[in-house]
N, C-alpha and C positions, 0 to 999 in steps of 0.2 A: 082496898079491894077495888078490883076492875068492876066497874058497873057496864052495862048494855049501852050500845052506841059512842063508848069512850072512843079515842084514837089513840094507837097503840105503834109501838115500833116492832117489826120482827124481823130478822135479818136485815137488818139495815131498811128494810119496807115499810111505810107506812098504810096500816090498814085500821078498818073500822069493826067493832067489836060487834057479831049480829046474833049471838045466843049463845046457851050452855047446856053441855049434853054430855052424860057419863063421866061427869068430872074433868068434861076437856073444854077448851074455849074456841066457840066460832068464830070466824075473822074473815075477811074479805078483803083483799087488793087489788089494785087494778096495774097495767100496763097499756099506757098511752099508746095509739097506732100512728104512723106517720101522718103527717095533717092532708098527705091528698087522700087517706083511706077516711079519715076521722073517726071519732069514736075512741073508745077504750074497751079493753078485751078485761074482766073481772073473774077471779079466782078464790073460790072459796077452801079453806083449810081449817081442819081443827088442831088445836096446839093445848101445849103447858101453859098454865098460868108463868110457870118459872122462865117459859120461852120468849115473852115478851114483856115489853117497858111500857108505863103508861107516860102517856103526853100530854093527854087533854080527857077531862071528863066533867067539865064544870058543865054543859048542856050538851044535847042529843047532836051528835054529828051523821052525816049522811053520806053514803056510798057515793052519791052522785057529787058531793065535792072532793073527791080523792085527787081525779084528775087535775083538778085546777091546783090542789097542792103539789103536787108532785113537779110540776110545770114552772112552781115558783122561781122566777127569775131575779135572785137577790146579788145585786154586788159589793164588791168588796168595801166600799167607804159605806154603803147603807150599815154592812154587817156591824162596822166598827162602830158608828153611832149609836147603833142597838146596844151593843156590851159594852163600850168603855164607862157610861156613865153607871151600869150596872157593877161592873168591874170595882171603879173607885168607892162605890158603896157598900161593898161587901169584902174588900181586901182590908178595909179596915178594923171588922170586925173580927177579934181573934176566936170568936165561936166557932165561923165557919172556914176557920183552916183546915180541920181535918173532912171536911166535906160538905155540900149543901145539894139537897135534892132539885132535880128540875121543876119540880110542883113550887119550889119555894123562890126559884128563880123568877118564874112568872110571877108570883104575887109580889117578891121586889117590886120587881120590870111593870108592875100594876096592869098585866096584859089578863085578859077576860074573854077573849076570843079564841075561836080554833087556829084562824090566821095570822093570828099575833103568835100565839105560844109557836105554830109550827115554824114563825118567822125566826122566833128566838134558837129553836133548836137548829136550823139550818144557820143562824149567826155563828154558834158556838162551836158549828165543825170548821167553819172558816177563818176563827179568829182564833189566836194562841192565846188568850187570856186565861182559860180553865181549862184543866185535865180531866178528864173522865178515870172516875178509879175504881169504876166498880163493872165488874165484867157483864153483870146480870141486870144491873140497873142504872136508872140516870143520875149517879151521882157524881157531882163535879167537887174541883178542886182549885183553887186559885191561884195561880203563879205568880211567884216573885217578879219584878219590874226586869229582873236582870233575867232570871229565864223566858220573857216575852220575847227581849231584845233577842236572845240566843235563837229562838226558835222563828223569828221574826226572818234574823239573817239566813238562817235554814230554808226557811221557805220562799225567801228572795233568792238563794242558790237553785233551787229545787224550779221554781219558776223561769229562771231563765235556762236550766238544764232543760225543761220542757218545752220552752221555746226555740232551742237550740235543735233540740230535736227535730221539731217538726217544720224548721227549713229544712233539715236535712233530709227527712222524708220528703218532703215537697221537692228539692232537688231529684231525690231517687226518682222520683215517678216520672221526671223531667227528663233522664239521664243524663243532669249536668252535676256529676260529683265534684267535689273539690280534692282534687286527687294533689298529695297525699293525706291530708286532713282528714276526708270523712272513710278512710280505708278502716281505721280502728272499730267503727260502727259497723261496719260491713262483716267483720268476722264471724258471725253468727250464720252470715249467710253463704261464708265460705264452707264452715265447719258442715253446714248441710250439702253442698253441693260435694264436699267430699268425702260424704256419708258417715261422718261423726256424731250426728245428732238426727232428729226427723223432724226438728222443731226449727222455728226462726222465728223472732219476734219481729225482725226489720220488716221481712217480709208479709207477714201478718196486718201491722201496721201499714203497710205501703198499699195494702188490698190483692197481694200476690199470693196463690198458691202455693203451700209449703214443699213442693217437690226437688228430685234434685234436678230436674232438668230445667226447671224456670229458674231457680238458684243460679246453674251455670251462665243459662241465657242471660241473665241479670248483670253477669260477674264480668260477661265478654262486652256488652251493651257499655257498661260503665267505665272498660276499659282497666279493672282492676286485674283483669287477667286476660292473657292473649290466646290465641286460638294454639296457642303451642303448649297450652297450660293439659295436661293429662290426667285426668281425679279417677279414672277407671282401678289401679291397683288400691288406691287409699279406702275405695267405695268397699273393696273385699277384704280392708283392713289388712293389706300387705304391704310390707317395707319394700320402698325400692331403692334400699341399700341393702346391701352383701353384710351376711352375719359378721359380728363382730367377735363371735364364739371362736376363739382361734385352737385349732388342734394341736395338742404336744407332738413333738417329734415321734415318729415310727419307733414303736419301741425297739430294742437289742434281743432278737429272737433267734431262733434255729429257722434257716431258710434256704432251701433248694438253689442254686444257682443254674441258671439254664443258659446254655452256650449261647442258642440259636439266636438269629435276627428275628424279631418282630417287628412288624409294622402300624404303627399310628395312622391310621388313613380319616381323615375329618376335610371339614370346610376348613377355606383359608381364613377365615376369621376367628375361627376355632381358639380359644387358649388354655381349654381345662379338658385336655385329652386324657379319657379315663378310661380307653380299651385299646388292646392291641392284639393282631394275630399272626399265628404262624402254623406253618406244617414243617416237620420236622423227618416226612418221609413214613412215619409210622401212626405219630398221633396229629389231631389236629389240636391245636393250642388256642384258647384265649385267655387273655392275660387282663385283670381288671384292678384299676386305684384300688388302695386296701386301707381306706379310713378308717374302718372299721378295728382294726388294731389298736385304735387308741380310744375310737369313741365307746365308750360302757353305756349299756342300756339303762336309759331314767338318769345319766349323766346331763348336767345343764347344756351342752350342746347336743346332745340326743335328743333331751324336750327341744330347745329351738329348733333343730333339723325338723321334728315331728311338725312344729306348730306351722312352718313353711310349706312341708310335704315335698316341695322339689325347689329348682333354681327359676327363677322368675324372670322369662326370656320377654324383652318389649324392644322395640324399634330403638329407646333410648339407650340400651344396654340391660347387662345382667345383674340383678340381685340373688347372689347365690346363697344356695342353701348352707352351706359352709364357706368359714371364711375365705377371703383372697389371698391373705397371707398362707393357707396352708396346700396350693396350690404346689409350689414348688417342691413341697416335700411328698407328696402323695400324687399328682399326674403324671403321665408314662410319658416317658421321653424327654421331659426336661430338664435332664440330668445324664451323667452316661449311663448311668444303672439304675433302675428304678424298682422298687417294692412292689409286688401286686399276688393278688388273690389269684390263684390260675388255675384253670379247668382244662383237663389233659384228657381228651374224648377219643376212643376209639372208635371208629366207622367202618361198616362192613363194605361189601360192593355195591350194594345200592345206595348208599350213602347215610343208611340209617343208623344210629348211637348203640353201638355193644356194649360198653364202658366208659366209665367217666371216674376220675380220681379228681380231688380239690389240694390243692397244694399251695402253702405260704412260699412265695419265690424270690429270686433277682433274677430280673431280665433287661435285656438290652433291646431298647425300643430304638427303631426311624420312623420321623414322621415324615409324612405325605399328605400332600392336598390331593382331593379327588381328580383333580387334573391332572397330577403327574403321577398318580398310580393307572390312569388310564392311558397316559401315553406308554408306561412299561409293561401293559398288563401281558403282554407276551415275553417278558424274562423269565428267565429261570428262575427268579426269586418269587416271581407274582404270579405266573404262569397255573403253578400248581392250587393257589388257593382262589383262584377263579373257577379253576374246572371243579374244586369241592364247593364252591359254592353253586354252579350250574345243578351240580348232582343232586343238591340237595333243594333248591328251588323245583326240581323238576319232581323230585320224593313228596315234596308238599304239595304241587298241583295234582300229583296223582292221588292224592287224600285230600282232593278238592279244594285246597285253598283259595282264597280267596282274595285276587291283585286289582287294586282300583288305582289308576293313573290320574290324577285331575292336577292341571297347571299350578304350580306354588310361586310364592314370590319372595324375595327377602325384601323387609323394610327396614332402612337406615336414617338417624338423626344425628346431623351434624351442623352443632351452633342453627338448630331452629329448622335447617332446611331438610324437606326429605326427598330421599330418594327410594325408588323402587325397581328393581331388579327382577327378570324372572328366573327362579332356579331351575337350572337344565339339569334333569337325571342323567347322571352315570353311570357307567357300568360298575364304576369301584363303589358308587353308594351301593349298590344292590349286591355285591361281594361283601360289604363289612354288616349289609342288613342280613345276610346269611348266616353267617358267621355269630353275629347275634343271636338270631334266634336258635343257633346250634348251642351256645351256651346256655342260654334260657332252658332249652328242653334237657339240656343235660343236667342242669343243676334240679331242676325237680325231679327228674328220674333218679340221683344222688339222694336228695329228702327222702324220697318215698321209700326208696331201697332200703333208707336207714333210720327209718321213721324219725325224722326231724322235724317237729313242728316250723309250717313254713308257708309262706305266701306264695299262694297260687294263684294265678290269671287262667280264667276262663271266657268261654264265647259260643253262645249257643248257634246253633245252624242258621244263615240266613234266610231269610224268604225273598228265592232270587225268582222273578218269573220265566214260564218257560222260555220265552221269547224276548232278547234285551233287544231295544236298538242299538246300531253301531256309533262307531264314535265316542264326544263328548256324553252326547246325551246317556249311551249306555252306561260309561261306564259313572256318571250322576245317579241313575237309575239303582247301578248296583251299591254305591254309597248309600241309599237311601234302604235299603233292603237288610242293609249291617242292622247286626242289632248289639245293646250294653255289650262291653266286658263285664264282667265280676271279678272279684278279688274276695277270696277266703283261705282256708287252710284246708281245703280238702281237693286233691288233685282232679280236674276235670277237664272233657276234651275243650280246646281251642279251636274250632271251627273254621273262623276265619283265617287262621295260620296253618291249618292241615297237621295240627300236632294232638296227640292223645294228653299230654297234660304239658304245660307250660309255667314260667317264671322269669321274672327280669331281675338282672342281676350283672347286669353290665354299664350302669350309671349310679354305682355309691355317691358320687361326688355332687351328684343332683336329684337324685331321687332319694326321697326317704323311704321307700318299701324295697328297694334295692340294698340301702342300709341297713335294716333288718334281715335281709337274707342273707347279707354277709357274717351281721353277726353272728346268726344261726348255724352259719357253716365251720365259723371260725371256733366255736364253742364246742361246737362236736370234734372238730380236728384235735383241739386240745383238752379234750374229755371233760370241760368245764360241764355245770349243770347249764341244760337249755332252757329257754322260755318256753313255757306251755302252751298249748294252742289257746287257750284263753288270752293269755298276754300277748301274743302274737298278733290274734285279730283285733284286739283292742287297738295295738300299737300302727297295724296298717289301717285300719278303719277311720282312724287321726289323721294319718297322714295321709290317705290316700284323699277324705274330706277337705284337707289343706291344699293339696296339690290340682281339685277340682276348681277349687276359687282362683289359683293361680291360672289354670288354664282359662275358663272365664274372664279372667284379669286381661291375660295375653289375647283372647280374642277381640275385646272390645278397643285395648290401646291398639290394635293392629288396625281396626276401622277407626278409630279417633285418629292417626296419623295418615292414614289413605284419604280421608275427607279433608285433612290438612295439605296433604299435596294436590286435591283437586284444585284449592282454592288458591296455592301457589303457583297453579299450572291451570291456568283458564281457557286457554286454547286448547287443552287436551283434548283428545277424542279416541278413540279405541273400538275393536273388533267385540262385537257382543254373540258369544254363541247360542243358540236355543236349544235348552236341555230337557225342556219340559211343556207340553201344554195344557192350560186349562182353559176351555172356552176360548174367550180371545183374548186371554193373558196368557203373556210368554215368559217363562222362567227363563233368565240366560244368565250364562257364567261368565266374565269377563276376563279373557285369561291375563292382559297386560296387567294389571292392579290386585286379580288375584279374588274379586268377590263375584257375590250373586246377586242380580237385579229382578224385578219383574217391570214388563212394559204392557202397553194396551195396545192392538193394532187390528185394524178392520182388513190387512191385509192377508191371503192365503199363506197362514206360517206354516214351516216345515219343520221339524227336530233337525239337530246340524245347521240350520240355515243360519248364514253369517251376518248380524246388521252390523254399520258404522254407528255410533253413538257418542253423544257428550253428554256433561254434566249440568244436570239442571238446578233444582235448588237445594242443597248442601246446609244439613242442619247439625251443625258439630254437638250440641246438647242432646240432641235426641238419639244422634249417631246414625245419622239419617240419608240417603242423597237420592232423587230421583236420575233417572237418564232420560234423555230424549234422544230419538232415532232422526239422523240427517242423512 
């Protein structure tokens, strides 16, 4: 039975019994403060008898003795000298092979003071001669000589490992790692930097905060990563490789052959054309790639596309929502004839949609770059298309559509070298945009008219100030006025586009919401069972969440490579245009590299004022850069 003022063990802490109350035992243990503060902090606690183990009850133990006990510094040689004669005595007696209590060990050793008994307890932990065989009580079993040798070998190996680990941590603090030998021990740091975990034993041991930014910084400083390493897609759990779920060949099904020539107009670097436009003198045609012909809802390919949400476009390249191998069969204009889902649209004199039909088709497509289309805009083939686009733009503007024009850039990476080029807005880009909007509006009206559960996109009216500044500052303020878009199964106004209802249907190769829309349209055309509204909403919500993550990863990746570009071009300077003023802080847009920044200036600043700036502090882990006026 445990007595008052006994020394006990509670959760590997030594404590003194101070009383008994309501069937529980009161104990007091302490924490020794650093020497510069002096003293110790004592803690009182009530415990059950089964939660503690007796260490010493031969005489009264005072709590004032606890700090000295827990600071006991016993070296390995002293521990062996205490345990060895005790082990030699007990191991010869078969009676103790089943176990011997700590009290009996103290008796055999001839220890009668609290200090000697506690030394014995510490020595038992430091040497391999005895094994604790009771979870609750201090009962020990003497090991065989072979077991002791084996444990000694393990301890030597463990000690060596600890020494090597300590040496590694020291090198890490000094930023002088041994490459490649130390890379293995930095794996948890890499995992944190890539967003695969939120913990890092290595950072904790080295005294660093466990954050992605600090992990990234340390990997750069130790040269395990170069500045070219882009961790941002991984942080959003996005693959930087295209899907490997290959689509089957398009099924053999009845399709309408359309004899007119359609035009797939896109950037010169695009290699996945998924839409083409035409006018046959009576109807506007928007032809769209038809992967929904073989992607069945809830099939492995469908689920894979849903989890990606969209194709990931980053400066390193594209990680496609659907497999690269599928492009040749499904993209438009990569072969002499292409299979498509076509929107046949009838317009009135004002350019408003009066009717729409959706047709499974075979089309002839001619590919043009934006630059080529601009050159041929007055040709008999393209002029009618430009006229239709202009009429649609006017119609939308009359409905108070909002058009925002801010400078954009194209960032590319080749063998680690970053190139940033301005994207010049061409007339043919506006042409294609208007035809895509016509298709989205027509599809939404078609789905609504035929009661098809469908993904509709809406946007509330923007809160535009009565008086907007001119120039870039006005466009910036206009962008800030826009509200977020919404995706749902109920058609509502898209105020930003000036449309009463709208859906996106022109990019099923690279947007999951468009693919769902096509699946519903094809099911309706084929008179198959449609997904109900709840299932459509569930799918587009999942796809939209994944697509949102991809958009964030794209923005962060673009910023990452912009900072790399600035590091690779230390002599760079450029124009910054003031788009907003807050007290003495100027919010600037830098067209040449497509980013915003803020500058503090004591000058009399004005909107749209142009400043010349250069990059100052560039921090890749934090995705930040300061600019200095020159």
